[in-house]
N, C-alpha and C positions, 0 to 999 in steps of 0.2 A: 435238654437243649441249652442249658447254661454252658455246657462244654464247648459247643461250637463257637460261642461268643469268645471263649478263651483261645480257641484255635486261631481265630482271626487276628488276635493280638500277636500271637507267635508268628503267624504268616507274614504280617507286615514287618515284624522285626527281622525275620529271616530274609524276606525279599529285598529289603533295602539296606541290609548289612550295617546296622548301626553299631558303633563301637561302644564299649562300656566305659563310663567315667562317673565320678562321684563328686558332688559339690555340696557345700553346706546349705546353699540355697540356690534356686534357679528362677529364671524369669521367663514369662510367656508373653511374647509381643506379636503384634500384627496390625492389620488394617481391616476395616469392615466396609463392605459394599453390598448394594442390593444386586439382584440377578442381572440387571442391565449394566452394572459397573458404576452406578452412582454412589457417592460417599454416603454412608449410613451412620451419621453421628447419633449419639444417644443410645447406642447398643449396649446392652448389659452383657458383660463377659464374666462367666463364672467358671471356676475350676473346682470340681468335686474330687475329693481325695478319699480313697477306699483302702481298707486293709485287705489281707489275704482272703478273708471270708466275705468280701464284698460289703462290709459294714462301713458306712460313712464315718470318717474320722475328722473331716474338716471341709469347710467350704470357704473359698476366697473369691471375692467379686470385685469388679470395677465397672465404671461407666465411661463409655467413650464420650469425651467432652466435645462440644460443638466447635471448639476452636482448634481441634487436633487434626482435622482433615481425615477423620476416620481412624487415627492411630491410637493404640492402647498399649500399655505396659503393665502386666500383672506380676507382682512379686509374690512368690511362694515362700513363706517364712521357713526358717531352719527347722522348727519343730514339726513341720509337715513334710520335710524332705527325708524320706526313709526308703531304703532299698526294698522293703517289704510292701510299700504302698504302690498303688497305681492311681493314675490321674486321668480324668475325663473332662474335656472342655465343653462348655455349653454356651452358645451365643444366641441371644434373643433380643429382638427390638419390640418393645411394648407399645401398643396403641393406647392403653390405659394402664391402670394399676395391676390388672390381671391378665388381659388378653394380648397376645402377640399379633403383629402383622407380618413380621419376618422372623425366620428361625434358621439357624445354621445346620449343617449336616450333622446327623447323629453319629458319633464316633465311638469305637471301643475304648477301653482303658489302655493307657500306655504308661511305661515306667518313666521316671524323671529323667533318666539318661537321654532319652530320645529328644526331649524338649531342648536340651542344651545344644543340639546340633541343627535345630530347625531354622533359626533366624526368624525374621519377621514373616508371618504367614498372611497371605491375602485371603480373607474369608468372604465368600459370596453367599449371602443369606437369601433364602427362597421365601415366597409367600407362605405363611403358616396359619395354623389353626390351634386354638387352645381347647383341649379336651379334658373335661372333668368326669371322672369315673366313680360311680357309687353302686352299691348293691343293696337289695332288700329281699325279704322273704315273703311268704304267702300272705301274711297279715300286714305287710307294708312296713315292717320294722327294718331299720338299717342293719346290715350284716357286715362283719369283718371279713377281710379276705387278703390273700397274697395275689400277685398278678404278674403277668408277662405280656409285653407288647412286642409284636414282630412286624417288621416290614416284609410283606409277603414276597417281594421281588428279591430280597436278600436272604431270607430264611433264618436270620439270627435275631435274638432279642435286642431291642433298642432301649427299652425301659423294663425294669423288673424290680420286684420287692419280694424276697424270700425269707427275710429274718423276722420282720415285724408284721403283725396283722394290722391292716388299716381300714378305716371306714370310707375313705375317699382318696383318690389320687388325681393329681393334675399334671398333665404333660403337654408339651408343645411339639407339633408335628408339621412337616412340610405337607402342603396341600396336594402335591402332585403324585402321591403314593397311595397304595392300598395297604391296609394293616389288618392283622388278626389280634384279637384280645382273648387271653385266657385268664380267668380268675379262679382262684382256689379258695372257696368260702370255708369258713371255720366249720368243721364237722359236717361238710356237705360235699357233693360231687362237683368237679370242675365244670365251668361254664365257658363255652366258646362263643365268640361274636366276631363277625366280619365287618370291618369298618372300611367300606368302599364307596360310600356316597355321602359327601359333605353338604349336599344341597336339599335333602328331603327330611321331613319329620316322620318318625315312626313311633311305634309303641315304646321302643327302647332308646330312642335318641331324639333330641330336640336341638334344632340348629338356629342360630341367629347370625346375622352378617354385619360386616363393617363395624367392629372387627369380627373375624370369623371365630365363632365360639360354638362348642357342641357339648351338651350334657348327655352322657351315656348312663342309663340306669338299668342294670341287669337284674333280672328276677332269679334268685338262687333257689327258688322252691323246687324240690325234687321229691320223687316218690319211687319206691321199689315196685317193679312190675314183673309179673310172671310171663315168661315167653316159652312157648313149647312148639314142637314140630317133629319132623322126622329127618333123619340123616340116612342117605342111601347112595349107592353108586349110580353111575350114569344109566346102567341097565336096570336100575330099580332094586338090585339085590342088596340084602342086609346080612346079618349074621357076623357081627364084628367081634374081634377079640377085645377091642378097647375103643371107647369113644370119649373125647374131651372137646371142650370149646374154650378158647382163650379170647378174651374181649379187650378191645382197644378203643379209647375215646378219640374222636376226630379232632384235629386242630383245623385252623383256617386253611382253605385251599385244598381240601380233601387229603390232608397230610396226617400220617400216623407215625408216632414215635415208638419203635419196637422195644425200646428199653423200659417202657412204663405201661404194662398191661393193667387192666382193672383187676381188683382182687378176685380170686377164685371162690366159688360157692357163696355168693352174696345172699343166697336164700337163708343162710344162717343168721342174717340180721332181721329176718321176719319171724317173730315169736308170738306165741299166744299169751293170754293173760296169766296162764299157769307157768310161763317160762319155757314152754316147749317150742323149740326153734326148728324151722324147716331145713331142707338140704337140697342142693342141686341133684337131679336124678338122671341117669342114663340107662337105657335098656339096650345092651349090646346086641341081643338077638333080633329085636324088632326095629332098632334104630331110633326109637322114640327118646326125646330129651325134654326136660323141663328145668329151666334155670331162671334166675332172677337178674334183671338188669335195671339200671336207673332210668327213669323218665323225668322230664323237667318241664316247667312252665315255658321255657324258651326252646323246648325240644332238644333232646340229647341224641346225637348220632353216634352209633357204636359200630365198629367193624367186628363181626363175629368170625373168628378164624377157627374152623372146626378141623379136628384131627381124628383119624380112625385107622385101625389096623385090621386087615382082613387077609387071612391066609398068608400072614407074614409080610404083606405089602402095605406100605404106608400111603394113606390117602389124605387129602385136605381140600378145603374150600374156603373162599373169602365171600362174605356177603354183608351188605350194609343193612342196618335197621335204625329207624328214627322213632324215638319214643317221646310222647307228649306227657303232660301231667294228667294222669287218669288212673283209676282203679281197675279198668277193664283188663282182662287177661288177653294176651296176644297168642292165638292158637294157629296151628297149621303153617308156621313159618319154617318151611322146609329148605334144606341145603343138599346140593348134589356134590358128592366128593369125587375128585379126580386124583390120579396117581401123583404123588409128590416125587420130586427128583432130588438127588443129592446123597449126602452121607448123614449118619446119625447126628441129631441135634437135640440139645436139652434146653427147654424153656422153663425158667423159674418164675413162679407167680406167688404173690402173697396169699395166704390162706385165711379167708374171712372167718372161717369156722373156729380157728384156733389163733388167738391174738399172738402176734410176734413170730408166728411160724410161716413156712412157705411150702409149696408143693412143686414137684418137678414133673414135667411132661416130656416123654421121649418121642421124638418125631424125626423128620428128615429135613435137611436144608442144603441148598446149593452153596458150596464154598467158593469164595472169591479171594484170591491172594493178591496183595498189592506189593509191588516191588519196583525199585528204581532200575536204571539202565544197566547197572552192574550186577543186578540180581539180588540185592539186599532188600530185606523187608522194610516197608514203609508203614509206620505205626501212627496212631492218633489221627485218623481221617474221619471226616463227616461224609456220609453217603446218603444220597437221595435216589431211590429207584422208582420210576414211573411204571405202573402195571396197568394193563387194559385187558380185563377178562370179560368184557361185555359181550363178546361174540363166542366165548368158550362154553358158557352155560347160562341158563336163565338166572337173572339177578346178579351176574358177574359184575364186579365193580370196576371203576376207574379210580385209581388212588395212587398216592406216593408214599412209599415206606421210607422212613428216616432212621438212620442207625449211626451211632457214634462208636467207632472202633477203639476200644481200650485195651486190646490185646498187645502182647509183646512180640507177636509173630507176624503182625500185619495181615491178618485174614479175618473174614467175617462170613457168616452164613445167613441166608435168607430162605424161609420156607416158600417154595415156588412150585406151582403145578407145571405140567408139561406144556408151557406156552412161552411166548417171547417176553423179554423185558424191553418195553418200548424205549426207555431212555434211562441211563444211569449217570448222575453227576457225582463226581468224587472231588472233595475239597481236602487235599492233604495239607499238612503243616509246612513242609519244606520243599514242595514240588509244585509245578504248574497244575492247575485244576484240569480235569478231564471229563469229557462227555462221551459216552459210548452206549451201545445197545447190544442185545444178545438175542439170537434166534432160538427157537425151540430146540433145534439140534445142538446148539452150543450149550443150552441149559442141561440137556440130557447127558452131556459129557462130564457132568458133576463139577469137579474142581476146575476153576477157570483163573488163569493168571492175567492180571491187568498191569501193564507196564506204565509207570508214571515217570515223567522226566522233569528236570528243572526247566525254567523258562529259557529255552534255547531254540529259537526259530531256526529252521534248517530246510534242506532239500528232501523231497519225497523219497527218492531212490538212493539216498545216501545215509550212512550211519552217522555221519559227522554233522554237527550243527554249524551254523554260520559263526565265524569268529566274532567275538564281541566287538573288536575294533572295526569290523566290516559292516556293522549295523548301526544306523542312526535312529535315534528315538526322539520324538517330539510330542508335546502336549499342548492342546489348544482349547479355548472356550468352545463349548458345544451349544450352538444356537443356529438359527436359520442362515445368518450371514457367514458364520465361521465354519460350519460343518459342510464344507465343499472341498474339492481337491486342492484349490489354491486360495487359502484364506489370506486376508490382509495381515500385515505385521502386528497390528494391535490385537489380533486374536491369540497370539502366542502366549502361553503360560510358561512353557519351557522350550526354548529354541532347540532345533535339531542338534543333538550331541551324540557322541559315541556311546554305545550301550554300556561299555565298561566304566563310563563316568555317570551313569544313570542313577540319580537319587532324588526322586520326585515327591518325597513324602510331604513336603510343605504344600505342594500343589494339590495333592490328594486331600489333605486335611482341610483345605480351603473350602471344600463343599460345593463349589460351582460345578455345573455339568462339564465333563471333560471329554475331549476327543484324543485318542491315543494312537500315535503314528509310528510305524516301523518301516524303514527303507534300507534296502541293500545298496551299498555304495557302488558296487561293481556294475550294476545294470539298471538301477533306479526302480526295480520292482518294489512297490509300496503297498502297505496295508494300513488302512486308517479305520479304527473302531470308533463309532460315533456314540456319545453318551455312555461311556463305559464306566462301570462302578468298580474301582480298584480297591475299595474297602471290602466288598463282598468276597473277593478272591484275588489271587494274583492276576496279572494281565493275561488275557487269552493268548495261546501260542499261535504260530502260523507255520504252515508248510507250503512249499511252492517249488515249481521247476525253475531252475536258474536260466534255462533257455527253452524256447518253444520247440515243438516237435517238427515244425515246418518253418522255412525261412521265406521272407518276402522277396518279390522279384518284380521289377518294373512297376506297372500301374496296378498290379493285382496284389492281394494280401490274403494269406490263408494261414494263420498261426494258431496252433493248438497249445493250450496251457493246462496245468492242473494247480489248483489252490485248495487249501482246506485248513480247518482248525479242529482240534480234538477237545477243545475246552467248552465249557457251558456257555450259553448265550447270556452274557452279562452286559449287553450293549443293545442299542436300538437298531442299528444296521451297520454295514461295513462298506467302505470304499476299497476296491482293488485296483491299483494302478499298474498298467502293463505298458512297457516301452514298445515302440514299433520303429521300423527302419525309415531313414530319411528318404529312401527312394520310393516310398509309397505315394501313389497318386491321391493327394488329399482332395482333389476336385471330384473324385468318384465317391459314390456312397459307401459308407463303412457300417458294418453291423456286427453284432456278437451273438453267437448261438451257444447256449450251454448244452452241448451235445452229449455230455456224460454227467451223471451223478454217481458219487462213490460212497462206499462205506468207509469205516475207519481204517481198514487195511488196504485201501485204494483198489478194491474190487469194484468194477462197474456194476451198479445195480439198476441203471436205467440209461438208455441211449436214444437219441433222437432219430436214428435211422430206422428203428423199429416202431417209433411212435412219432410219425412225421408232423402231426398236429398237436404235439404235447400231450398225447393220450397217456393216461395212467400215471402221470407224474405225481398226482396228489396221494397215490396209494403206496409209493415206494418208501422204504425205510419208515414204515408206520406213519406215513403222512408228514415226515419231518420237513418236506419241501413244499407243503401245501400252500404256504404263504408267499411263494415266489410268483412274480408276474408271469403269466403263461407265455407271454411273447418271448421271454428268454429261451424257451424250450421248443418253440414252434419253428421247425425247419421249413415248413411250407411257406411261412411268411418271411423266412430269411433271418429269423432271430430278432434281437432288439436293435432298432436303428440308433445311430449315434448322432449327437448334435455337436456342431463346431462352435456354437455360441453360448449355449446355456449349460453351465456347470452344475445345475441342480437336476438335470435330466438323469434317467437311469443309466444312460451311456453317454459319456462326454469325451470329446477329443480335443486336446490342446496341441495345436500344430506348432506352437513355438518350442515346446519341450518334447514333441513327438511322443506323447503319452496318451493312452486310452484309459478311461476310468469307468469301472463298473460299480453301480450301487445295488447291493443285494441285501435281503432281510437278515441273513445270518451266514456264517462262514463255515458251512459244512463242506464236504468234498465236492467240488465242482470242476468241470472240464470245459472252459470256454474256448470256442474257436472264433477267431477274428477273421472276417472276410470282407472283400470289397468287390464291386462290379463296375466295369468300364461302362460309361454312359452309352446308350444306344443312339441310333441315328433317327431322331424324331423330326418329322416335318409337319407343317401346318398349311392347309390350303382351303380355298372356298371354290364352289362351283362357278361363281361369277365374281368379277371385281366391282360390279356396279349393280345395285338393286333399286327398283322403283319403290319408293317409300314415302308416303304422305304422312298419315297419322300412325300407321304401323306397317310392318312388313316382316318377312321371314327370310333368314339367312341360313344356309346349310354349310357346315364346315367339316372337313375330313382331317383327322389326325392319323398320320401313317407312322408306324414304328418299324423302321428298317432293320432292327436287331430283335428278332423274335424272342431270343433268350432272356431279354430283360422285361418282357411285357408284364410279368407279375410284379415287377418292382415299380412300375408306373402306377402309383396308387391314387395320387391326389393332384388336382389341378386348381390353382388359384387364378382368378380372372381379374385383370385390371383393364379398364376401358376409358377412353377419352373420345370426344368428338369436337370437331372444329367449331360448330355453331352452338354448342352447349344446349342442344334441344332434344337429346335422348332422355326420356323420362325414366324408363325402366325396360327390362328385358326378361323374358322367361326362357329358361333353358330346358331342352328335352334331349335325352340321349336315346339312341337307337339300340334296342336290345336284341336285334336279329329278328324280331317279330313286329314290334310296334314302337312308336315314340313314347317314351316314359318321361313324365314331368320330373325334373330334378330340383329346380330351385327358381325362385323369383327374386330379383334384386332390384330395389327401388332407389338405389343411390347412384348418383352420376359417376363418381369415382369409387370403385368398390373392389373388395377382395373377399373371397370365400372359397370353400373347398367343395368339390363334388368328385365322385369316383368315376373313373373311366370304366365303360362297359367293355369287357373283354370276352370274346367267345373262346372256345377251347383251341381253335386254330386260326383265329383272326388277328391280323396285325393292322387293320384299318378301323378306326373308331369314328362314328358319325354323330354329330351334334346339330341340333336345330335351335336357333335363337329367334324368338319372336320379339321384335323390337317395337317399342311405342315411343312416339315423339310428341313434343309439346306443340309443334307447328309443322308446316309442310316444307319448310326451307331445307334444301339439300345440305348434307353434312358429310364429312369424312370421318368414318367410324374406325378408330384405331383399337385393335384388340391385341392384348398381350397375355399369353397363357404361360404360367409358370408351373412346370411339371416337377413335383416334389417326389424324389426317389425314396420309396419305403418310409415315408413320413419323417425323413431326416432333414438335415440342413442343406443337402445337396440337391440341386435343381437344374433344370434346363429350360431356358426361356425362348419362346417363339412368338413372333409378332406378325400381324396381318392387318392391312388397311382395306376397307371396303367403302365405296361411295354409296351413300343412301340418298338416291336422287328423288326429286319431287316428280310425281306422275301428273302431267298436265291433264286438266279436265275442262275442255272447251265447250261452250254453248254459243250459238251464233243467231243473229237476227235474220229475218227474211231478206232475200235479195232485193235490192232497190230496183226501180223501174229501169229498163234498158235505155241507156243514153249513150249515144255515140259508140254503140257496139260494146258497151261495158256495163256490168252490174257490180255493185259493191254491197258490203255488209259489215257489221261489227261483230267481233267474237270476244268472249270473256272467259278467262281461266278461273274456274270455280276453286281450283286448288291454290291459286295465287302463288305459283311457283316462281314467277319472275323471269321465266324463260319462255321461248316461243318455238321450241324444237318440234312440237306436235300441233302447232296451231293450224287450223284449217285455212284454206285460201280466203283472202279478204275480197278478191275481185275475180270476175270471170268474163269471158267474151259472150256476147249475145247477138242475136240477129233480129229479134223482135222486141217490142216494148213490154211483152208479157212477162211477169215475174215468175220464177220457178222455185221449187222447194227441193231440199236435199232428198236423195233416194233413201228408201229403207227406213222411214220414220217409225217411231215407237211412242208409247204413252205409258203413264204411270197409273196404277190403280190401287185402291185400298190404303193409301198413305198420302200425306200432304207434302207439297213442295217438290214433287218429282219433276225433273228436267231431263228430257230425252236428248241424247247426242248420237247422231249417226253420220258416219263419214264414208262416202263413196262405197257403201255396201261392205266395208271391211270390218266394222265393229259397230256395236250398239252399247251405249252406256247410260245408266240411269243414276242421277244424283238426287238425294233427298235432303232437304234442310233438316227434317226430323221424321221419324217413324214412331208413332205412339205405341205403348205397350198393348199387345193384343191385336194390333192392326196387321193386315196382310199387304205386302208390297209386291209389285210385279214389274218385271222388265219384259216388255213386248218387243219382239224383233220381227219386223215386217219383211225384211229382205231375205228371200229364200236362199240366197247364195251362202249365207252363214250356216244354215242347217238348223240351228236352234230357233224355236218359235217364241218361247218365253221362259222366264225363270220366276217362280213364285215362292214366297216364304212369309212366315209370320215371326214377330219378335215378342219376347216375354218381358221386355223392359224397354222404355223409351231410349232411342239412340239418335244421335245427332251427327250430321255430316257423313251419312252412310252413302256408299256408292257400290254398284256392281257393273262390271264391264265384261261383255262377251265379244270375242273377236275370232275370226277365222285365220288360221295360219296354214301356209302352203306346205311347210315341212317342219318336222320335229327338231327341237334344239339338240345340239350334240350331246347334252347331258342326259337326254331321255332315250331309253332303249326303244328300238323299233317294235311295232306291233306285229304279231305273228299271223294275224288273219287279214281278211279283206277290209279296207278302210273306206268309208263313205266320205267323211270330212274330219279334219283336225280342228278342234275348237279350244280356245284358251279362255278360262273364266277367272277373273280376279275380283277382289272385294276389299272393302274397308268398313270397319265398325258394324259388320253384319254377323259373321260367324259366331262371335262370342255371346250374342244375344238371341240366337235362333230359338224359337219356341219349339219344344219337343225335339230340339237338336236335328232338324231336318229341313230340306228345301226340295222343291220339285222342278225338274227341267223338262220342258216340252221340246220335242224335235220332230222333224219330218224327213222322209226319204222318198225320192222319186220312184215310181213303180217301174220306170224304164231301167233304172240302175239295178233294181232287184232282179228284173228279168235278165239283164245282160250278165249278171253274176250268178244266175241260176239259184237264187235264194228265195225262200218262202217268207211270208210276212212275219212269222214267228221265229225266224232265225236272225233277228236284229237285236242288238243290245248296245248300251252305252258303257264304255270303259273309262276308268280314271287312272292316271299314273300317280301312284303314291308309294312311298317307301321303296323306291327303285323297282317297282313292279306295276303291271297293268291289272287293275282290280275291276271286276264286273259289278255294275250297279244294278239294283233291282229295276227291271224295265217292263212296262205294261203296254200292250198293244192297244191302239186307239182306233179312230175312224179311218176309212178309206174314202177320199174325196174324188177319186177318179184319176188324179194326177199324182198325189202324194199319199203315203201311208203315215199316219200320225202315231207318235209314241210319247210316253212320259217315263222319266227315270227318277228314282228316289236317291237323293244325295244326303248322307248322314253327316253330322257335325264332325265326328272324328275322322272323316275323310277330307274335311276342309271344303272350301268353295273355290 
């Protein structure tokens, strides 16, 4: 893995085209900042100087003075300026004499010629941790070791020591990364350790904070263990011509380096007291094997790569085994061999049985050839191949094979079974990196050519790249404020310049998080990689259509594009900027659907037309798209809605520049289609413009969508309301679901806004809502309702307003008539509701002929509760008002006037209620909003209430009524053919009706009214 480290140096040199020059001495200058851009005085700046064997030949340091505003100037003396030397800067800000609080980016070595062209570099230091690494054996004694530390996201070593054995090592690391540690103890097996949690203490690490410090103590104790089992084909057959197993140690992140297998026949290291040593054994006929592998106190994980030849066919299998420190034998560890693909492959392994010798294994491997666009071989690449054999056979592993190509013909071979390669990342020295994958059919074709190109963004269906002068490049700080489509000017690290003038090495070395932008001048198509690591590889390439497949017209928009990158994901996410026509109706909703996902050859591997609800997207391309927001792919939902105002949203539209921006996890092959929809004709109306409303009332509102094609787009409604007297306390919203009223929300704020979903039937374009409104007093008020319909959760909306009078329902009680005097009687009447109006006030005087006082007709009385006041006016209604009804008590409205039809209403409450009333009135004809009844009607009665329904005990009330026997006879009805019906939810609903007594004139009945039917 040291080789990849050197590749990166060569990559940077080739990418940025640094010229050669020589000076007797050179200077290293720059400025130091923290990650927020604040000046970081007191930073230690050190230049480590190495010779060709990576031996340190000199160290030069300086300290950023407090008066320098973060500036430093480090002079490298002439005796350390040598063409054979390489130089690595290290910037650290110490919290104390040992521990850092900030640390600069870890960089590869560079030659001195490079520094002469840098100028002053702005270094952005990140929060850091100091790690002290030691090792000990089984008895607790310190052990010497060599070591290698990797950033797992980059894959190359950032600290290493190969020349000298050490007892401890101290290094400073950024806190925002994960690392793998490999130590190579003296005369012992390598030990791997994943450093991915800087907050917890374990057996092998101890953490302290402020400053961040971690002591890592690794136990090097190891033991040789016997492992045995059987090797067989999938059908269980054996009888091989040859069997062998090659073993590899795992590094961090399930990675295996194919260039360094464990020694063969480690059983030779297990000897008796007489000096007789063991040997690995294989029984070709039975498939039995018995080998020796290392176990360790920290567990050692080994990949066993088994090879077999049967009837001239090569077979193989990968399987993991983890071995602890134990003397127990591991038996029955079986492997199932599958056919290997490819051409003859020779694997050379050190022979533990004969010191200094090796042994060759003949097997098969799939050949991959690397070439540039002209067909010439590309040599010296680092390859990482992700394999997933978990579903191919029991115990099949998920792992990454690493290989360094040192051939002169630009090809390498991997031992692969007949299955796919989930992903392969290729890091060449002088070309753009590439990410690709291979199906089982492609693997079966044996030799595979992989074409690599220089960093030349271009068009998908064109062999030509975009001209350097036609492409602008920009680099920006990567943070929440700057990683947006239009960052402010202070975010720029490198203003947009022509690609042919692109030389950003000083920015990359600075170590701050970087956003990398590419833009075509001809049409403003823009790609912006967020938090890209240009030290890990060259910049990721980009391919795109220069024009969409469809053009925009009028108020509609339907444009299809293709974008993609064949490079590895060395960034956090990517912005894709798409231009749109100035003729597009920006007042209409805009959305983006990723209706195609492509492979590296732009073959569609998934489409939304066959998967309308984003089905199966997580399984395509071996799950390469599983981290995408499913909304991008859901054609039933219209794709991802776009915002006009928030440029942090996944889809953002800038109307000033006529640009649409897509934020996606990574830049594989995608086919976005941009579409818009003209707003529908939505109207808002209520059944009445005025509603009687004392303490509470109910309002029904209809929303009509005149354009049915848009009904699925109408997803959210935000509600704002005001009222003229500021006496609306709260309201409860119900929506009609074609069967019943379903509670949606309760809002207790006077001026409010919240979302609820419109209920849509499959063929309905009228949506009904019920608002139950509660007031703080009985005063009439004008309720202004404003409904904002948001289209597909985007910034586009349609606002409708409605005003409804919430009037006070007068509730009058009157004294007895005075004695008749001069032909007139008088009385006083009081409105219990205190409405302040007299629209329904009974008469205060009447003519009379005698001096005898009279009372109103149809009187009633209260029972079972205190404070009942009956009110009856000319036989048209009866109303009962209670000051209070105590919990558990029964209240009754008695109606003595037979003209109404109802004789009484009785109910109990489960909690004390105040100011309750029930009103029963006869109506001659039904309101226009109520459907006519299909049967014979005796009487129409309207019952209203306040502060009763919500406290009903057992959720029910009883209504007594009577029907004249004469009416029954005239209509040829028997006594059991009578029932009470209630109009609810736009339909007449029969109430449970029970036959009572027959008094000779009337037949009496009772009906049960449930709470969910209302009163």
